[in-house]
N, C-alpha and C positions, 0 to 999 in steps of 0.2 A: 505493499499498500503505501502511495506516495504521501509525503507531508503536507497536511492541509495548508493554504494560503491564508493567513490570518486576514491579510488586506482584504480578500474578499468575503469575508464576514461582516467588514463594516469599514465605511470609507472613513480613514483617518487623515484625511489631507488638512483638515481643520484643526488637528490637534497639535497646535502649535501656541507658543506664547504671543500675545496680542501685538507686543511690540515687534515680532518679526513682521507683522503685517503694515504696522504702520511706518517702520523704516522702509518696508518693500515700496509702499505707495511714494514714500519720501524719494527713493532711489529713482522710481520712473518719474515721478514730477521734475526731478533735477537731470533727466537726461541719461541715466546711467543703468537702464534695465538691461543693456547689452553689454556692460563693463564685464570682463573677466576677472572673477576673484577665486581666490584660494582658501579654503578653510581647513585647519587640522583639528580631529577629536583627539585628545590625549587625556591622561590621567595624573594626578599629582602625587599620589600616596596609595600604597597597597593595603587593604582591608585588613585588620588584625595585627598591624604590623608584621605582615608576611615577608616572605623573600620574593614572591611573584604572583602574577595573578593571571587567569586564563581569559582567553577573548571567545565571547560566545555572543551571539544573535544576528549573526550576519544574513542568515537565510530570512528572518524576518524583516530584517531592513530591507533585503532586495523585494520581499513582497509589498512593502510600504511604497518603494521608490518606482514599481513597476507600474503601478495603478493610481499615480499622483493626478487627480481632477477636481475641478471645483463644480459643483451643481448649481442650478438656478436658485434654489434654497441659499445655497450659500452665498452667491451673490446679492440676493435680496437682504440677506442677514447683515453683510457689509454695508449695504445700500444704506439701511435703516441706522447705522451709526452716525450718518451724515458727517464723515470724515475721509472718504475715498473719493478719488475723482473719477468720474465716469470713464474715462479712457483706461484708467487702472483696472477698473471692474471689466471691462471689456477684454483686458489681455488676461485676467485670470479667468475668464470663460473660456478662452481659447487656450489655454495653459497647455504646454507640451514640454516635459522635463527633457533636458537636454545636456545635462553636465555630465563629466568624467568623474567615476567614482572608484577609489583603490580603498581595500581593507585587508587587513591581516586575516588569515583564513581563521576558522572557527576552531579551538583546539590548542592555540598556538600559547605559550607562556608569553606574557608581555609584562612590560616595566614601565616604571613612571617616567613621563618627559618624551617617550616616544610616540609617534603619529601612528595610532591604530585605524584610523579612517580619514582619507584626504578626498575632499571634494573640490574639483575645478569647473566652474561653468559661469553662466549668468548670473550676475551679483545677487538677483532677486531670488532667483531659483535655491541659490547655495544657502541662501539666509534663511528661507521659510522652511526649510528641513531641518533646521538646528535641534529644536526638541525632540523630534521623532530619532534622529540620529542618536542623540544622547540617551534618551530614555530607554532605548532598543538595546543598546549594545550595555548602555551602565547595569540595568537589570540583569541580563542574562551573564553577563561577566563577572558580576557580583556572587550570583549563585553558585554559579560553575567553580569559583575559586573557593568559596565556603564547602562547596560539597567534596572538593578534592582535598582539602585539609581533612575533613574528617573521614575521607575514605585512607588517606595516608595513617591516620591515628588507629585506624582499624587493623592494620598490619596483614594485610591480605584477606580479611574477613569479608564478607559480603555487607554492603550498606545498603539498604533500601529506604527510600524517600517516601515518607509518611504523611507528609504536612499539608495537604491540600484544604484541609479545614481551617488550618491557621493562617492562610496565605493572604496576602492584600489583593483581594479581589479574585475573579475567577481566570483572569489571564495571567495573574501572577501565580496561581496554582498549575496551570497547564505549561506554560512556558519558564517556568520556575523548576516543574519536572523535568522539562526537557534539558535544562542547564545541567540540573543535578546529575543527570545521566552522561552528560558530556564530562562533567568533572569526575567521574568513576564511579557513580551509584549503579547498583545492578540493574534496578527497576523501580517502581513507582507504585503507591496505592490506588494513584488516579488512574480510573478506567478510560477515560477519553483520550488519554494519552498514549495509550496502547492502541486505540483504533486509529488515532491520526498520526501517530509518530512510529508505530512498532515498537515502541519502548514497554517490556513486559510489566504487566498489571501484576501486583503481589498482594497477598493479604489473605487473612483466613476468617476470625470471627472478632465481635466485640464483646464486651462484658454483657451487653443487653440478651446475648444468644445464651448465654449460662442462666442468666436470671430468668429468662422468660417460661424456662424449664421448672419443673418441680424440685428437681435437684442437680446439681452439678453432674453427677455421674451420667443422668438420663439425657442433660446437654451435649456430653461427650460422645456418648452412643450413637445419638442421632446423626450427630457431624461425622463420626467414623462410619457410619454405614452409607452416608452419604458419597465421602470423598476419602474411601479407604486407601487410594493409592498416593493422596496428597494431605495426610493428615497431621496438622500441626494446631495442637489444642492449647487455649489460654487458661494458664493455670493460677492467677492470682487475683480471681474474683472474690473468693473468701479467705483462703488460707492457703500459701503456696505448697509448704512443706507437709501439714497435715491431712490436706483434702486433694489439693490441685494434682500436685504430683502422683499421690497413691492413685487418686481416679483415671489419670491418664494413663499409667502403666496398666491397670486393670482393664481399661478400655484397648489398648494396644493388644494386650494379650488374649482379648475375649473378641474382638471385631476386627482388628487390623489384620494381624498374623493370620488367623484362620481363613482369610480370604486371600491370601497368598501375596501380601503386602508388607512391607516393613514401615514403621511410623516413621514420618519425616521429623517432627520436631515438637518441642513446647515453647511456649512465649511467656515471658516474664514482663510485667509492664509496670511493676511498682514494689516498693520496699527497698531492703538492701540487696541490690542486685548482684554485688560480686558474693556475699555471703549466700544466698538463696541458690545463686548458679553452682556454686561450689556442692552444696547440700543436693542440689537437684541432681547433678551429675553423678555424684554417689549412688543415689538411688537408681536412676536410671541403668548404670552400670552393672548394679548388683541384679537387676531384674533381666538383664541379659540384652540390654539396647543401647549397646556401646555406639550404635550408628545413628542414635537418635539426638538431633541437634537441639540447642538451647538458642534462642531468639532473644535478645533482649530491646525493649524500647523505652520510654518514659524519659522525656526531657534530656536527651542526650545530646553531646556536641564532641567536637576533638578533645577537649580537655577532660572530660567525664570519661570518656573512652579510653583513653590513654590512661588514666587513673584506675579503670576496672582492670583492666589488661595489667598493670604494674601489681595489682593486687591479686593476679593470678586468677582471677574470673573466669569460669568455664563457659565463655559464650563463644557460640561460632556465627553468629552474624548480628546485625544491628537494624532497628528500624529507627529513623531517625526523622523528626518532625519539624516542630516550629523554629528550633534553632537552626534549622538548614534552610526551609524555604523563605524565611525571612532574614537570613543571615544575622540572627538576631545581636548578636556580639558587636556587629558595626555594620548596620543595615545601608549603608550608602556607598556607592561606588561612585566618586568623585570626577567622572569624565567632564571635561569642558570642551567647547568647540569654538575656535578662534579664528580669526582672518590673519593670514600669514603673507600674503601677495596679491598683487593685482595684476593686471596687463596693461600697458601703455604701448599701444602703435607694435603690439607683437612683441614689447619687451616686458620681462617678468620684473616686476618692481618688488622686492621685499618689503615687509610691513612688520613690525615690533611692537608689543603691548609691554611698557615699561611699569615698574613698580618698585616701591621701597623695599616689599617683601620679595627675595631674590627668587623664591619658589613661584612666584606667579609671572615671572619675565618669559615671554614667548620666545620660540625659536622660530626666526622668519624663515621665508623662501619656500619653495616648492620641494619636497623631499622625498627620498627614498630611505628604507631603512635596511640594514644589513646585520644578519647574525653571523658571527667569527666563531668556528669550531675547530678544535684541537683535531690534527689528521690521525693522531694516534689512540687517541680516547674517545674521540667523536662526542666529547664533552663542550658544552658552550662556553666561550670565554669572554665574550663581551658582544653588545651590539652597538653599531655605529650609524648615526643619522647623517646622510650625506645629503647632497643636492641630488635631484631627480634624475641628472644625466650621468652623474659620476658613476665610474666604476671602480671597484676595488679589486686590484691585481692580486690575487692569492697565491701567483706564484714567487712573488717576491716579498721581502720584508716589509711589515707595515707597522707604521707607529701609531698607537693610540695614546690619547692624555686625557686627564680628567677635565670635563667642561667649565669646571671652576677654578678648580687648583691647577693649572694648566701646567705646572712643573712636574706635576707627577705624570709620568710618562713610562710607557712599556711598548718596546719592540717586538712584534710577533712574527714568529717563523713558524713553518710547517703548520698551516692553517689553511682551512677552505671557508669561503665567503657564500652566503645564502642570502639572495633578496626575501624579504620578508611579505613587502604589499604586494597584493595582486589586484589588476584591475578588474572591476567588477560590472562596471557601466561605460560606455564609450559614446559620448555624445547622446546619453538619454537611453541607448539601448543595452540591454542586459548581455552582457557577453560571458557570465561566469554562472556555472550550474552548481548547486550546493551539493555537497555528498550527503548521503542518508547517515544520519544522525549516530548511527553505530559505527560507521567508519570514522565520523570525528572524533568519536570517544576513543577508538583504537589510535587515532594519530595523537590525541591528546596525551594518552599514555607515553606513547613513543617520545613525545617532545620533552615531557616532563624527566624521562629518563636521562635526557642528555643534560640535566642541570647537576651541577654536584650536590652531593647531600648537603652539604654546609649552607647552600642557599635554601634547602627545603625545611630547614630547623623552623619549629614555631617559635620559639624565643631568640631572639637577636640574631638572625639568619644573616650570612655573610651578603654584604651588598653587591648585588650584581652590576657591572658597570655599562651604561649607554653614555656612550661618547659621542662628539660631535666630528666631522671629519674636519681637515684644516680649513679647505674653501668654506665651509659652512659655518666654522667657528669665526671666519675672518669677516664674513658678513655680520655676523650677529654682532660681534666687537665693534665695527665701523658705527652700527645702528646705535648701539648704546652709547658710544661717545658722541654721535650727532644729537642724542638726547638729552644729554647731561645738564 
């Protein structure tokens, strides 16, 4: 089944900050509707003080851009505001997207300051898509990043996304589950995500199933008779060790094994999960169910999971809900969208935003992004932001330097360079086909494996270097000196 195009479900062209339209009208009235502008999306810091983030949301961005249009109702709305010229409204009614767009492929580790989306095209068009570019990439990159932290904490144990009911809205649940899968989750509790993205829907029962029957044992029996080949029983409705696990064992012995199956597992959703899992493991093993897995849920995140495993909790897989789907510990991915250049008579004129806050100074110009890898280990060494037409010759030594502390330099040998930005739109026409989400997930795992373990630490990770090429640094330095 092909992935659903969410843009077709709702026209999102009007999902924009109002100032994008007031500025667009101003550009039009000042004769700048055809001026070519360049915008970069980048982010300034990694959520949870992590070592890297994960790019996600490109497929949904493509769906949005492919169907940009303004309806008669949209035009009437603008007319009712008494702020927009009739000529501008006619322009919107005949709107046709004509921009070039580049993006880093989904699943790629990304770092602060580097362009992850670049838009080049008519100023009005590049401006009015700002909000949707940001919210689409920000949301899914945030959840993919959080998911991967949780998956890495689980040390190879499967992580299931269980957060639909706690997500910020229905698309937060659906696209959040997609992003969680990219980050490494094995599946989701959200059924529609399986239907539309072929991401496995997983789950067993709620406590209400147990409560609706006269006894816990009868509830377990009824479920086992229906699903003997996939029997996972929720054992914490009343008392995990006194009734839940003993009743599960009894049902496994009397309802599952006689039908020729083995029990799949039990789930613990409350209490001291480390202690309960160890005791439950002993009980299951003593009953001959060494292959019966223990699933843990209940307000988990990467830190709780890491602590559970450090306490030798006997858990085989995790169901993670609200702290994943909302990235609760840091629920904002701070991507921004800034003008970096314009064209005058075919010449690219770099533009810079200057601030007393060094972190808010932008990098000007039309750019490309390279990742440099060690040829011996295939580990990523550093990223280099260059001018768009620059080529890094990886057959020769290459000097990198810190973009702020320029005396910190290193000459690389025996490396290879890979361009990261891929063109997805050419003059408004989509020229890129998003891979299936399962392939994105596999690619994500492969790319994270190219990072050194020090970059993947949860606390005080090694800073991965994002440098500027010498020609790009010269342009930035020149503009900074001009704006002193």
